[in-house]
MDTraj code that builds the backbone (N, CA, C; nanometers):
import mdtraj as md
import numpy as np

residues = "MET GLU LEU LYS ASN LEU LYS ASP PHE TYR GLU LYS GLN GLU TYR VAL ASP TYR ASN GLU SER LYS ASN PHE GLU GLN ARG GLN VAL ASN LYS ARG ILE GLU GLU LEU SER PHE PHE THR ASN ILE ALA VAL PHE SER ILE PHE LEU VAL PHE THR THR TYR ILE LEU VAL SER LEU LEU VAL SER TRP ILE ALA ILE PRO VAL SER ILE VAL LEU SER LEU ALA LEU TYR ILE SER VAL LYS LYS GLY ILE ALA LYS ALA ILE LYS PHE MET MET LYS".split()
xyz = np.array([
    [-2.0595, -7.1294, -0.8829],
    [-2.1710, -7.1417, -0.7957],
    [-2.2642, -7.2476, -0.8858],
    [-2.2826, -7.3591, -0.8526],
    [-2.3929, -7.4475, -0.9254],
    [-2.5179, -7.4391, -0.8642],
    [-2.6397, -7.4413, -0.9327],
    [-2.7649, -7.4394, -0.8690],
    [-2.8282, -7.5586, -0.9370],
    [-2.8927, -7.6468, -0.8633],
    [-2.9566, -7.7587, -0.9022],
    [-3.1111, -7.7334, -0.9048],
    [-3.1524, -7.6485, -0.8279],
    [-3.3139, -7.6200, -0.8160],
    [-3.3225, -7.4790, -0.7604],
    [-3.4521, -7.4626, -0.7550],
    [-3.4831, -7.3107, -0.7266],
    [-3.4671, -7.2896, -0.5831],
    [-3.4482, -7.3669, -0.4857],
    [-3.4372, -7.3755, -0.3626],
    [-3.2568, -7.3185, -0.3389],
    [-3.1984, -7.3837, -0.4096],
    [-3.0386, -7.3413, -0.4180],
    [-3.0346, -7.2049, -0.4791],
    [-3.1167, -7.1719, -0.5633],
    [-3.0903, -7.0277, -0.6297],
    [-3.1523, -6.9232, -0.5009],
    [-3.2468, -6.9398, -0.4355],
    [-3.2799, -6.8503, -0.3037],
    [-3.1849, -6.8537, -0.1920],
    [-3.1095, -6.9731, -0.1706],
    [-3.0266, -6.9959, -0.0582],
    [-2.8815, -6.9273, -0.0849],
    [-2.8557, -6.9392, -0.2281],
    [-2.7251, -6.8604, -0.2671],
    [-2.7266, -6.7492, -0.3132],
    [-2.8222, -6.6958, -0.3248],
    [-2.8567, -6.5320, -0.3925],
    [-2.7950, -6.4493, -0.2937],
    [-2.7393, -6.3576, -0.3381],
    [-2.6901, -6.2132, -0.2683],
    [-2.7478, -6.0889, -0.2887],
    [-2.7797, -6.0163, -0.1869],
    [-2.8455, -5.8997, -0.1877],
    [-2.7407, -5.7810, -0.1808],
    [-2.7657, -5.6822, -0.2720],
    [-2.6748, -5.5758, -0.2474],
    [-2.7535, -5.4465, -0.1995],
    [-2.7035, -5.4011, -0.1034],
    [-2.7705, -5.2649, -0.0671],
    [-2.6989, -5.1636, -0.1098],
    [-2.7792, -5.0935, -0.2404],
    [-2.7285, -4.9738, -0.2827],
    [-2.6926, -4.8578, -0.1979],
    [-2.7563, -4.8420, -0.0776],
    [-2.7286, -4.7379, 0.0230],
    [-2.6193, -4.7354, 0.0700],
    [-2.5575, -4.8609, 0.1028],
    [-2.3849, -4.9084, 0.1305],
    [-2.3057, -4.8511, 0.0244],
    [-2.3381, -4.8707, -0.0884],
    [-2.2516, -4.8326, -0.2122],
    [-2.2482, -4.7036, -0.2238],
    [-2.3647, -4.6409, -0.2056],
    [-2.3607, -4.4792, -0.2103],
    [-2.2737, -4.4297, -0.0824],
    [-2.2849, -4.4681, 0.0368],
    [-2.2141, -4.4251, 0.1658],
    [-2.0656, -4.4497, 0.1144],
    [-2.0251, -4.5751, 0.0605],
    [-1.8696, -4.5940, 0.0448],
    [-1.8375, -4.4900, -0.0726],
    [-1.8995, -4.4558, -0.1534],
    [-1.8569, -4.3479, -0.2561],
    [-1.8472, -4.2261, -0.1855],
    [-1.9382, -4.1909, -0.0949],
    [-1.9238, -4.0637, -0.0121],
    [-1.7964, -4.0690, 0.0708],
    [-1.7748, -4.1832, 0.1395],
    [-1.6789, -4.1870, 0.2334],
    [-1.5353, -4.1597, 0.1397],
    [-1.5325, -4.2042, 0.0271],
    [-1.4139, -4.2236, -0.0566],
    [-1.3861, -4.0753, -0.0935],
    [-1.4912, -3.9925, -0.1355],
    [-1.4935, -3.8417, -0.1569],
    [-1.4271, -3.7867, -0.0409],
    [-1.4961, -3.8125, 0.0687],
    [-1.4631, -3.7232, 0.1875],
    [-1.3098, -3.7445, 0.2217],
    [-1.2865, -3.8649, 0.2086],
    [-1.1114, -3.9239, 0.2391],
    [-1.0415, -3.8198, 0.1426],
    [-1.0695, -3.8196, 0.0090],
    [-0.9937, -3.7421, -0.0835],
    [-0.9802, -3.6041, -0.0693],
    [-1.1179, -3.5411, -0.0209],
    [-1.1046, -3.3973, 0.0167],
    [-1.0267, -3.3627, 0.1591],
    [-1.0215, -3.4796, 0.2453],
    [-0.9367, -3.4743, 0.3547],
    [-0.7844, -3.4615, 0.3280],
    [-0.7413, -3.5566, 0.2455],
    [-0.6095, -3.5457, 0.1823],
    [-0.5939, -3.4297, 0.1031],
    [-0.6621, -3.3721, 0.0252],
    [-0.6478, -3.2404, -0.0345],
    [-0.6211, -3.1284, 0.0510],
    [-0.7003, -3.1135, 0.1767],
    [-0.6727, -3.0072, 0.2565],
    [-0.5753, -3.0042, 0.3069],
    [-0.5179, -3.1559, 0.3767],
    [-0.3901, -3.1627, 0.4367],
    [-0.2707, -3.1297, 0.3564],
    [-0.2631, -3.1619, 0.2368],
    [-0.1511, -3.1215, 0.1343],
    [-0.1665, -2.9590, 0.0968],
    [-0.2729, -2.9116, 0.0838],
    [-0.2966, -2.7757, 0.1010],
    [-0.2388, -2.6867, 0.1994],
    [-0.2676, -2.7372, 0.3357],
    [-0.2231, -2.6866, 0.4555],
    [-0.0599, -2.6928, 0.4364],
    [-0.0093, -2.7897, 0.4118],
    [0.1417, -2.7786, 0.4102],
    [0.1668, -2.6905, 0.2913],
    [0.1206, -2.6992, 0.1913],
    [0.1760, -2.5947, 0.0943],
    [0.1625, -2.4439, 0.1336],
    [0.0661, -2.4043, 0.2041],
    [0.0398, -2.2608, 0.2367],
    [0.1365, -2.2513, 0.3380],
    [0.1672, -2.3341, 0.4475],
    [0.2520, -2.2955, 0.5434],
    [0.4020, -2.3028, 0.4929],
    [0.4224, -2.3755, 0.3845],
    [0.5554, -2.3647, 0.3408],
    [0.5714, -2.2263, 0.2652],
    [0.4879, -2.1891, 0.1663],
    [0.4841, -2.0377, 0.1143],
    [0.5150, -1.9545, 0.2183],
    [0.4319, -1.9444, 0.3434],
    [0.4701, -1.8336, 0.4421],
    [0.6033, -1.8570, 0.4964],
    [0.6543, -1.9939, 0.5065],
    [0.7923, -2.0105, 0.5673],
    [0.9093, -1.9522, 0.4596],
    [0.8721, -1.9831, 0.3454],
    [0.9615, -1.9028, 0.2457],
    [0.9795, -1.7453, 0.2328],
    [0.8798, -1.7095, 0.2503],
    [0.8619, -1.5566, 0.2522],
    [0.9090, -1.5105, 0.3755],
    [0.8918, -1.5616, 0.4837],
    [0.9396, -1.4939, 0.6119],
    [1.0885, -1.5307, 0.6121],
    [1.1181, -1.6371, 0.5943],
    [1.2642, -1.6501, 0.5628],
    [1.3501, -1.5709, 0.4819],
    [1.3062, -1.5600, 0.3693],
    [1.3463, -1.4524, 0.2837],
    [1.3927, -1.3309, 0.3386],
    [1.2543, -1.2728, 0.3941],
    [1.2682, -1.1382, 0.4655],
    [1.3320, -1.1229, 0.5602],
    [1.3582, -1.2374, 0.6611],
    [1.4227, -1.2091, 0.7894],
    [1.5580, -1.2418, 0.7699],
    [1.5996, -1.3199, 0.6505],
    [1.7491, -1.3374, 0.6252],
    [1.8045, -1.2147, 0.5807],
    [1.7261, -1.1243, 0.4958],
    [1.7736, -1.0128, 0.4598],
    [1.7985, -0.9013, 0.5731],
    [1.7389, -0.9314, 0.6678],
    [1.7252, -0.8170, 0.7884],
    [1.7986, -0.8827, 0.8965],
    [1.8352, -0.9912, 0.9284],
    [1.8871, -1.0327, 1.0555],
    [2.0104, -1.1643, 0.9965],
    [2.0771, -1.1977, 1.1083],
    [2.1663, -1.2989, 1.1063],
    [2.0816, -1.4190, 1.0732],
    [2.1423, -1.5179, 0.9922],
    [2.0651, -1.6333, 0.9735],
    [2.0322, -1.7218, 1.0573],
    [2.1330, -1.7376, 1.1627],
    [2.0992, -1.8375, 1.2812],
    [2.0001, -1.7768, 1.3738],
    [1.9512, -1.6533, 1.3594],
    [1.8499, -1.5907, 1.4369],
    [1.7263, -1.6093, 1.3262],
    [1.7407, -1.5735, 1.2123],
    [1.6347, -1.5249, 1.1418],
    [1.5323, -1.6641, 1.0912],
    [1.6120, -1.7683, 1.0901],
    [1.5483, -1.8965, 1.0574],
    [1.4497, -1.9687, 1.1691],
    [1.5179, -1.9757, 1.2871],
    [1.4162, -2.0189, 1.3997],
    [1.2757, -1.9006, 1.4074],
    [1.3178, -1.7898, 1.4035],
    [1.2145, -1.6770, 1.4161],
    [1.1157, -1.6892, 1.2986],
    [1.1759, -1.7160, 1.1914],
    [1.1050, -1.7425, 1.0778],
    [0.9777, -1.8755, 1.0653],
    [1.0327, -1.9567, 1.1421],
    [0.9487, -2.0858, 1.1775],
    [0.8352, -2.0590, 1.2584],
    [0.8918, -1.9800, 1.3438],
    [0.7674, -1.9701, 1.4752],
    [0.6697, -1.8315, 1.4029],
    [0.7240, -1.7463, 1.3255],
    [0.6193, -1.6570, 1.2754],
    [0.5405, -1.6995, 1.1608],
    [0.5974, -1.7976, 1.0902],
    [0.5134, -1.8636, 0.9917],
    [0.4060, -1.9389, 1.0424],
    [0.4423, -2.0170, 1.1529],
    [0.3432, -2.0849, 1.2284],
    [0.2056, -1.9929, 1.2836],
    [0.2750, -1.8910, 1.3477],
    [0.1655, -1.7981, 1.3958],
    [0.0847, -1.7404, 1.2825],
    [0.1550, -1.7070, 1.1770],
    [0.0666, -1.6257, 1.0557],
    [-0.0205, -1.7406, 0.9780],
    [0.0396, -1.8545, 0.9659],
    [-0.0692, -1.9562, 0.9181],
    [-0.2019, -1.9740, 0.9997],
    [-0.1806, -1.9944, 1.1517],
    [-0.2817, -2.0244, 1.2271],
    [-0.3942, -1.9188, 1.2212],
    [-0.3280, -1.7948, 1.2352],
    [-0.3996, -1.6814, 1.2184],
    [-0.4815, -1.6663, 1.1016],
    [-0.4263, -1.6846, 0.9770],
    [-0.4891, -1.6812, 0.8512],
    [-0.6115, -1.7927, 0.8290],
    [-0.5723, -1.9081, 0.8880],
    [-0.6830, -2.0146, 0.8917],
    [-0.7843, -1.9898, 0.9694],
    [-0.7486, -1.9278, 1.0770],
    [-0.8651, -1.8918, 1.1585],
    [-0.9644, -1.7751, 1.1106],
    [-0.8735, -1.6733, 1.0489],
    [-0.9625, -1.5703, 0.9918],
    [-1.0574, -1.6098, 0.8767],
    [-0.9968, -1.6998, 0.7995],
    [-1.0665, -1.7606, 0.6811],
    [-1.1843, -1.8302, 0.7478],
    [-1.1820, -1.9001, 0.8222],
    [-1.2844, -2.0087, 0.8915],
    [-1.4021, -1.8915, 0.9257],
    [-1.3445, -1.7700, 1.0243],
    [-1.4685, -1.6987, 1.0576],
    [-1.5181, -1.6071, 0.9316],
    [-1.4575, -1.5885, 0.8314],
    [-1.4993, -1.5182, 0.7123],
    [-1.6055, -1.5913, 0.6337],
    [-1.5504, -1.7244, 0.6320],
    [-1.6735, -1.8204, 0.5569],
    [-1.8079, -1.8256, 0.6520],
    [-1.7788, -1.8710, 0.8006],
    [-1.9012, -1.8641, 0.8850],
    [-1.9758, -1.7248, 0.8589],
    [-1.9110, -1.6117, 0.8400],
    [-1.9902, -1.4820, 0.8269],
    [-2.0582, -1.4846, 0.6990],
    [-1.9915, -1.5333, 0.6009],
    [-2.0657, -1.5368, 0.4553],
    [-2.1865, -1.6238, 0.4635],
    [-2.1981, -1.6957, 0.5373],
    [-2.2679, -1.8479, 0.5345],
    [-2.3972, -1.7962, 0.5918],
    [-2.3893, -1.6777, 0.6726],
    [-2.5242, -1.6474, 0.7835],
    [-2.6054, -1.5566, 0.6618],
])
top = md.Topology()
chain = top.add_chain()
for i, resn in enumerate(residues, 1):
    res = top.add_residue(resn, chain, resSeq=i)
    for name in ("N", "CA", "C"):
        top.add_atom(name, md.element.get_by_symbol(name[0]), res)
traj = md.Trajectory(xyz[None], top)
């Protein structure tokens, strides 16, 4: 950018709004937290799935145990997640 006089300086000058940069950083942090919670949810469900599959395969026939284990793991995961959310709300009061 070439400036020949003061008028060019004022016309070609760019203003940076620092509030936008702060909001951008906060959005990036929120995005990373959402990604972390997504992968944490997958990990917790996988752990429940492994434990319930192991227990049910030792008790039942495998072709019955695996579908039951998937349903049971999902139900267990949803109930634990709701329970934790209620406990956090109770603790925040």
